N, C-alpha and C positions, 0 to 999 in steps of 0.2 A: 733599649728604646724607652725614652721618657714617656710616662703615662699621659695620654692626651695628644701626643704627637704622632703623625702618620708619615711614614716614608713612602714616597712615590718613586717607582722605577719604571722607566720606559723600556722599549725593546732593545735599544742600543746599549743601555746600561746593564740590562740583564745579560746580554751577550758577553759583556766584559767580565762578568762575575762567574759565568758557567762555561766550563769546557765539556766537550763530549765525554771524555773519560770520567769527569766528576759526575755527570748526569748518569752515566752507565753504572757507576759504583753506588750512587744513592738509590737508584731504582732497584738494583739487586738487593740492597739492604732492606728497602721498603717492602718488596715482595716477600722476603724472608720474615719480616716482622708481621706482616699480614697473615702469613701461613701459621705463625706461632700464636696468633691471637693478641699480639702486642699493639695492635692499632684498631681504631674504630673506623670502619669504612662502609657506610650504608650504600645500598643500591642507588645509583644516580637517578635523579628526578629528570625525566625526559618530557620536554614540552614540544610536541609536534606542531608545526605551523601549517600543515596540510589541512584543507585544500587551498587555503588562501595564498600560501607561499611555499615554495619547494625548499624547505629547510626545517631545522629544529634547534632548540636551545637546551643544553644539559646543565644541571646543577650538581656538583660533586663535592660534598663536604667530607672532611676527614680529620682524625685526631691521632697523632703518633705519641704514644705514652713515653717512650724512651727519650725522645727529643723534647717532650713537653711543648708541642706545637700543634695548633689547630688552624684550619683554614677551609676555604671553599674556592673551587674553580668553576667559573661560568664559561661555557664554550658554546658558540653558535656555529652551525655547519650549514652553509648554503652553497650547493654545488655549482650554481650558475654564476656566482659572484665574479669569478675570474674572467669569464667571457663577457658578461653583461656590464660589469662595473669596474673591472680591472683591480678587484680586491681579492684578498685571500679567501678561499672557500671555508677555511676554519679560522676562527678568531677567539681568543680567550682572555679572561681577566682573572687574576688571583687576589684574594683578600686573606691576610693572615691575622689571627686573633690571639690575645693573651688568654690561655685556657682558664686561668683562675678568675678572670673578670669578664671575659667576653668582649673586651675593648679591642677594636681593630688597631693594628700598629703598622701595617704595610699594605699598599695596593700596588700591584705590579702587572706589567704586560704578561699575558699567559699564552700568547700565540706561539712564540719561539719555544717556550718551555713545553707546550703541548706537543709540538712537532718532535722535540728532542726526547721527551719522556716516552712518547709512543715508539719512536725508533729504538730507544733503550730497552723497552720490553721485548722488541724483536731481537735485539742483540743478546739479551739474557736468555731468551727462549732458544736461540741458535746455540749458544754456549753449552746449555745443559741437555738439549734434546737432539741436536743434529749430530751426524757422524763426526768424531773428533778430527779426522783428517779431511774434512770437507774442503774442496778446492773450487768448485763451480757454484756461483750464486746467481740466481735469476731474480731480477727486480721488475715486476709488472706495474708500471706507473712511474713516470719520471718526474713526478711533482715533489713537493716538500716532504711528504711522508715517505715516499719511496727513497728519496735521497738520505734522509736521516736514518732510515732503516738500514740502508747500505753502510753508512758510516759506522753505525753501532755494531753491525755484524763484522765489519772489517777490523774494528778495534777488539771485539771479543774473541775473534778467531783469526789468528795471524797466518792461518793456512790457506786463506782465500787467494787464488791466483787468477781467476777469470770471473768477470761480472758481465752478464747479459742484460741489456736494458730494453724493455718492451714498452712502446707508447704509440698512440695513434698520431702523435705530433712529432715529426722528425726533428724539429727545432728544439723541443724539450729534451730529446735524447742527446743531441749534441751539447746542449748546455749542461746536462747532467755529467757527461763525460769530461767536459772541460773542467768543471768544478772538482769532480772526483779525482782526475789525474793530478791536480795540484796537491791534493791531500795524500793520495796513495799512488805515486807514480810507478810503482813496480807491478801493479795489477794490470792485466789485459782487459780492455773494455770492448764489447761488441754490441752494435745496434742490431736488433732483430725485430721484425714486424709481426712474425707469426708466433703466437703463444705456445703452440705445441712444439715447435722447433726449439724454442727457448727453454722449455721445461725438460725436454728429452736429454738425458745425460747430466742434468743438474743435481747437485747435492742438496741445495736449499732453494726453495722458491718462495718469494715474498710477494703477495698481492696487495698493492696499496694504490688503488685508483678511486675515481669518483664515478665509475660506471654504475648505471642503474640496474644492471643485471649481473648474475653470476658469470664469471669469466673462466673459471676452472672446472665447471661442472662436467663438461664433455671432453676435458683434456686428460690424456693418459699420463699417469704419474709413475715414474720408475719406482720399483721396490727399493726401500731404504731412503727415499727422498723425504726431507722434512719440508712441509708446506706451512707457511705462517700467513694467516689471513688477517691483515690489518683492516681491510675493507670488504673482503669477500663476504657475500651474503650466505650465512650459514644455514642453509636449508637442510632438512632431514636427509634428502637425497645426497647432498654434497657431503655431509658428515659420514654417510654410509660408505663413501669411497675408500675410507682409510682404515688401517688396522687399529690405530689408536687415535684418540681425539682428546686433547688436553687444553683446558682453559685456565686463565689466571683468576677469574672471578665468575664462578658458575652461577651464582644467584643473579648477577647482573645480566648474564647471557640469557638465562631463562626468562627474565622480565622483558628483555628486548624482543626475544622471539615471540612471546605471547602478544606483545603490542603489535608486532608486524602481522601476525596471523589475524588479530582482531581487525586491523585496518583493511586487510585483504578481503575479509568476510563482510565488512560493512559497505 
């Protein structure tokens, strides 16, 4: 890219350049680089909009040494957007910079990338932490994050034979199954309204909802089931339910938990 010129990419253009498999591969590489100390990834800056608005904005800068690329992703999360304004609850923008000069060279839509990246982390997590012969996957939340999580797990683990979809909106469940069936026609899909029933006998459970309260806290989880909490509120009581608890970014989790506790006390 010529210095001084900025490449703008909208969501449609981003979708033509990124396949789910490519995102899954890149996220796996990025997580490995982070674990090895080959990237600089500060704790995200969290801007809560409470009590004025029910939402928040996060700033997430990063620098990957091997690729010699630096950038920042800005993401807003407003859970009422879908119902109130017909907008996505999560929207993002990504800016890439030349590491040697700090000059920006690309500004792109980050909404699609955010959904795919989050789903890819779920896929990588399932690949390395779930039982190798996992066949039953439960998705709690039939929205964008739930769907991309399903896609990435299905790609990462070709043993999945049954997917249970839980959502308070039956139309969202049907839309989920319609889209999923086109991409993975050999998998069996089941609509379930009760979370406990959906989790019982499941090998992998993914919670990806906009619910304002913990959904799995009182749910009995089978021994050997891997639970991946995309949106589950990680209270101390919830964490204590499991034999092992693994996070991809411990410092960020601790910072977020401290912020939540401060808000509850204030």
